C-alpha positions as CSV (number, residue, x, y, z in Angstrom):
1,M,-10.3,5.0,5.1
2,I,-8.7,4.9,1.6
3,L,-6.9,8.0,0.3
4,S,-6.9,8.6,-3.5
5,V,-3.7,10.5,-4.4
6,L,-4.4,12.5,-7.7
7,I,-1.1,13.1,-9.5
8,P,-1.1,15.3,-12.6
9,V,2.2,15.1,-14.4
10,F,3.7,17.1,-17.2
11,N,7.4,16.7,-18.2
12,E,8.6,15.5,-14.8
13,E,10.9,12.7,-15.9
14,E,13.6,13.6,-13.4
15,T,11.3,13.6,-10.3
16,V,8.2,11.4,-11.0
17,Q,9.8,8.1,-10.1
18,E,11.1,9.4,-6.7
19,L,7.8,11.1,-6.0
20,L,5.8,7.9,-6.5
21,E,8.2,6.0,-4.3
22,R,7.8,8.6,-1.6
23,V,4.0,8.5,-1.8
24,L,3.9,4.6,-1.8
25,A,6.1,4.7,1.4
26,V,3.6,6.7,3.4
27,P,1.9,4.5,6.0
28,C,-1.7,4.9,5.1
29,E,-4.1,3.0,2.9
30,K,-4.1,4.6,-0.5
31,E,-4.3,4.4,-4.3
32,L,-2.3,6.5,-6.7
33,V,-4.0,7.8,-9.8
34,V,-1.5,9.3,-12.2
35,V,-2.4,11.3,-15.3
36,D,0.4,12.2,-17.8
37,D,-0.8,15.4,-19.5
38,C,0.9,14.5,-22.8
39,S,4.5,15.0,-21.7
40,T,7.1,15.6,-24.4
41,D,10.0,14.1,-22.4
42,R,10.5,10.6,-21.0
43,T,7.8,10.9,-18.3
44,W,5.5,8.5,-20.0
45,D,8.3,5.9,-20.4
46,V,9.0,6.2,-16.6
47,L,5.3,5.8,-15.8
48,S,4.8,2.9,-18.1
49,S,7.5,0.9,-16.3
50,I,5.6,1.2,-12.9
51,N,4.4,-2.3,-11.8
52,D,2.5,-1.8,-8.6
53,P,-1.2,-2.6,-8.1
54,R,-1.6,0.6,-6.0
55,V,-0.7,2.8,-9.0
56,R,-2.9,3.4,-12.0
57,V,-1.6,5.4,-14.9
58,Y,-3.5,7.3,-17.6
59,R,-2.4,9.6,-20.4
60,H,-3.8,12.5,-22.3
61,E,-3.1,12.4,-26.0
62,V,-3.2,16.2,-26.1
63,N,-2.0,18.6,-23.4
64,Q,-5.0,19.9,-21.6
65,G,-3.7,21.6,-18.4
66,K,-3.3,20.7,-14.8
67,G,-7.0,21.2,-14.0
68,S,-8.0,18.8,-16.7
69,A,-5.5,16.2,-15.6
70,I,-6.9,16.4,-12.1
71,R,-10.5,16.0,-13.5
72,T,-9.3,12.8,-15.3
73,A,-7.7,11.4,-12.2
74,L,-10.7,12.2,-10.1
75,G,-12.9,10.3,-12.5
76,H,-10.8,7.1,-11.9
77,A,-10.5,7.6,-8.1
78,T,-12.3,5.2,-5.8
79,G,-11.1,6.2,-2.3
80,D,-12.9,7.9,0.5
81,M,-10.7,11.0,0.5
82,V,-8.7,12.6,-2.3
83,I,-5.6,14.8,-2.3
84,I,-3.8,16.5,-5.1
85,Q,0.0,15.8,-5.4
86,D,2.3,17.6,-7.7
87,A,5.2,15.5,-9.1
88,D,8.0,18.1,-8.6
89,L,9.0,17.2,-5.0
90,E,8.0,20.6,-3.6
91,Y,5.6,18.9,-1.2
92,D,6.4,16.0,1.2
93,P,3.9,13.1,1.1
94,N,4.9,12.3,4.7
95,D,2.5,15.1,5.6
96,Y,-0.5,13.0,4.6
97,P,-1.0,11.5,8.1
98,R,-1.0,15.1,9.6
99,L,-3.6,16.2,7.1
100,L,-5.7,13.1,7.7
101,E,-5.7,13.3,11.5
102,P,-8.4,16.1,11.8
103,V,-10.6,14.0,9.5
104,L,-10.1,10.8,11.4
105,N,-10.7,12.5,14.7
106,G,-14.0,14.0,13.4
107,Q,-12.7,17.6,13.7
108,A,-12.8,18.5,10.0
109,Q,-14.2,17.4,6.6
110,V,-11.9,19.5,4.4
111,V,-8.2,20.1,5.3
112,Y,-5.7,22.4,3.5
113,G,-1.9,22.1,4.0
114,V,-0.4,25.6,4.7
115,R,3.0,26.4,3.3
116,D,5.7,28.6,4.6
117,L,6.2,30.9,1.5
118,G,9.3,32.6,2.8
119,R,11.6,30.9,0.4
120,Q,9.6,31.6,-2.7
121,K,10.6,34.2,-5.2
122,F,9.3,37.6,-4.2
123,T,6.9,37.9,-7.2
124,T,5.6,34.4,-6.7
125,R,5.1,34.9,-2.9
126,L,3.4,38.2,-3.5
127,G,1.0,36.7,-6.0
128,N,0.1,33.8,-3.7
129,K,-0.5,36.2,-0.8
130,F,-2.5,38.5,-3.0
131,L,-4.8,35.7,-4.3
132,T,-5.3,34.4,-0.7
133,L,-6.2,38.0,0.4
134,C,-8.7,38.3,-2.4
135,T,-10.2,35.0,-1.5
136,N,-10.7,36.1,2.1
137,L,-12.2,39.4,1.1
138,L,-14.6,37.9,-1.5
139,Y,-15.7,35.0,0.6
140,S,-15.4,36.3,4.1
141,S,-13.0,33.5,4.9
142,R,-9.8,33.3,7.0
143,I,-7.7,30.8,5.1
144,S,-3.9,31.2,5.0
145,D,-2.9,29.6,1.6
146,M,-5.5,29.3,-1.1
147,E,-3.0,28.1,-3.8
148,T,-1.7,25.2,-1.8
149,C,-1.6,21.9,-3.7
150,Y,-2.5,19.9,-0.6
151,K,-6.3,20.0,-0.5
152,L,-7.7,17.0,1.3
153,I,-11.4,16.6,0.4
154,P,-14.0,13.7,0.5
155,R,-14.1,12.2,-2.9
156,E,-17.9,12.5,-3.3
157,L,-17.7,16.2,-2.3
158,M,-14.9,16.8,-4.8
159,V,-16.9,15.1,-7.6
160,S,-19.9,17.2,-6.7
161,L,-17.9,20.4,-7.3
162,D,-18.2,19.8,-11.1
163,L,-14.7,21.1,-11.8
164,Q,-14.1,22.6,-15.2
165,P,-11.2,22.0,-17.6
166,S,-8.4,24.5,-16.9
167,R,-4.7,25.1,-16.2
168,F,-3.9,26.3,-12.7
169,Q,-7.3,27.9,-12.1
170,I,-8.3,24.6,-10.5
171,E,-7.0,25.8,-7.1
172,P,-9.2,28.9,-6.8
173,E,-12.1,27.0,-8.4
174,I,-12.0,24.3,-5.7
175,T,-11.7,26.9,-2.9
176,A,-14.4,29.2,-4.3
177,K,-16.9,26.4,-4.7
178,L,-16.2,25.0,-1.2
179,L,-16.6,28.4,0.4
180,R,-19.7,29.3,-1.6
181,R,-21.3,26.1,-0.2
182,G,-20.3,27.0,3.4
183,H,-17.7,24.4,4.0
184,H,-15.1,25.2,6.7
185,I,-11.5,24.7,5.6
186,H,-9.3,23.3,8.4
187,E,-5.6,24.1,8.0
188,V,-2.4,22.4,9.2
189,P,1.2,23.4,8.5
190,I,3.1,21.3,6.0
191,W,6.7,21.0,4.7
192,Y,7.4,22.9,1.5
193,E,10.5,23.4,-0.6
194,P,9.9,25.6,-3.7
195,R,11.9,24.9,-6.8
196,E,13.5,27.6,-8.9
197,E,11.8,26.9,-12.2
198,K,8.0,27.1,-12.1
199,K,5.6,26.3,-14.9
200,L,3.1,28.7,-13.3
201,S,3.3,32.3,-14.6
202,P,2.3,35.2,-12.3
203,W,0.6,37.0,-15.2
204,K,-0.5,34.1,-17.4
205,D,-2.0,32.1,-14.5
206,G,-2.4,34.8,-11.8
207,L,-5.0,36.9,-13.6
208,P,-7.2,33.9,-14.6
209,A,-7.0,32.7,-11.0
210,L,-8.3,36.1,-9.8
211,W,-11.0,36.1,-12.4
212,T,-12.0,32.6,-11.3
213,L,-12.4,33.8,-7.7
214,V,-14.6,36.7,-8.8
215,R,-16.6,34.7,-11.3
216,Y,-17.6,32.0,-8.7
217,R,-18.3,34.6,-6.0
218,F,-20.9,36.4,-8.1
219,G,-21.9,33.7,-10.6
220,K,-23.1,30.1,-10.4
221,A,-20.9,27.9,-8.2
């Protein structure tokens, strides 16, 4: 089984090299599909220096948002399963085998990595818990962490979701469409170390995320 790691990147010159090294060191068959969303720092220079056949790098000429970068990466992916990987070192790629295990054992098709949010800033933690609660109320689900980056999904299923260009609304969109189709989301705990400075805004991105959940619950998924 080949894992396609979709890596959207924007202004991560200080961490992207280490992140790629961590992902490449994980003992599973994989390909890395990296999309630089028109970074304004040295991120593209770092990515351009990568010389590894397991890593394919693409660049947006105009900043389009995380969701659009994931769509671009997905379009170039060829693996059996896909997972989204942020480049800021908040998540540990060594959790991939733990996430893959239920799939390899035939226990699950879709697996989410559940974070311990205790070390997040209060407002961020509150926003995450609120959006997860809204997800469960709207879709009669029992998931623990809707906004987690680690969503392990069969590539063909991910493609069929017809994801729309967006910023951080990509997380609720994926979850909403999976739940609308009746897919069970298996969960496993993962390591998580939140960083202080976040690109995500509780108001700028939280309200659109809530609207995304509502829209796909009552509209066309």
